[in-house]
C-alpha positions, 0 to 999 in steps of 0.5 A: 273567678277570672284567670290569674296573672302569671306570677312566681309561686314557691312552696316550702314546708318549714316542718311537719310532725306531731310536735309542730307544723308550719308551711310557707307559700309565696305567690308574687307579692303574697306571703302566707304561713299555713299554721304556726306550730313551732316557736316564734324563734324557730319559725323566724330561723326557718324562714331566714333559711329561705331568705324571708322574715315574719315581718313580710307575711301577708297573713297566717292561715290556721287549720285548728287550735291545737298547740302543734299548729298555733304554738308560735302565734302569740309571740309572732303576731304580737310583734308583727301584727300579721293578720290571722285567718281562722274561723270563729271557734278557732279564733276564740280558742287562739285568744284563750290560749294566749291571754292578753295577746293582741291579735288581728283576726280575719274571721271566715266561715267554714266552707267559705272562700276568700282571697289573701293577696293573690291567693284564693283560699277554699275552706272545708270542714274536716273530722278532727277532735278540735273546735272547728278544724278545717282543710284548705285548697290554695289556688295560685297562678301556677297551681293548687295546693291542698292541705289535709294535715289532721283528720280521722277520715276523709269524707266525700266532701273533703275529697271533692274539695281537694281534688283540684290540687296539683300538690297535696299535703296529706297526713300520714300520722301512724303505722297501725302496728307501731301504734298498737305496740306502743307502750307509752300511750294509754289505750284511751289515747290510742282510741282517740288517734284511731277514731274517726276524729283522730288521725290518718294511718299510713294505710288510710293516707294511701287510700286517700292518695289512690282516690285523688290520683289524677293526671294533674296531681304531681306531688304528695307530701306526707305530713304530721308523722308521729315521731314514736309510731311511724317511720318515713320509709313506712309511710312512703312505702304505703302511699307510694306502693298504692300509687304504683299499683294503680299506675300513678307513677307520675306522682312524687311522694315525699316525707316531711320532718319536724326537725328541718324544712323540706326543699322549696318547690316551685309551681310552674304549671299554669292552671285556669281558674 
């Protein structure tokens, strides 16, 4: 892979939580959504907040077929015809979730790498209770962005695939005590969340952050927080505290919200391909 030309790169988490996930990456003329887990109306409104519109999208990357990652696809892509990048099983599940909808799929094999405009996309399998869930490493002219939003545990392969990230979106779904004490979820649901194909706890996220801490990793966004079984301050304390213990104070730790987008961040450190 050759060197990238210098381009402006901006990244915005439009929202992240157990009820909806969507992020936006702009690298030069390339404009990508990562997941579309809000209604098409919400996605349009949140994009408008940063001066963008769905009609200008180059493509939409989909990690897996759960509703909090694909909710807006039927209306959004039905109107714009934006290509959806997903593996075969996820494409089939998306089509099944929106019968009658016409999609433009660009199918990739899990583990493959491909280009969307000026962004190189590396894909890798993650353990989660979906058909064929994946994580992403997005390689841009100004840095690499890793996506680990739904996984029960981090395998050695996953850690190696996201290790080049300068910015990481990392699931920090639940606080163990809050989940165990929750009276609204049946035990079977708690078992699914806690399983090796469920979701990362704050402590598990902290362990992943510790293993990935390196000089080139500058920012971690804590994503997919449970509304009932987590608190932003608990997630930040777990992950930020672990990084402080090992002296990785150069890494900024930020939480995310379903209710509103995070501030747009510009990636400005050129990275050789």
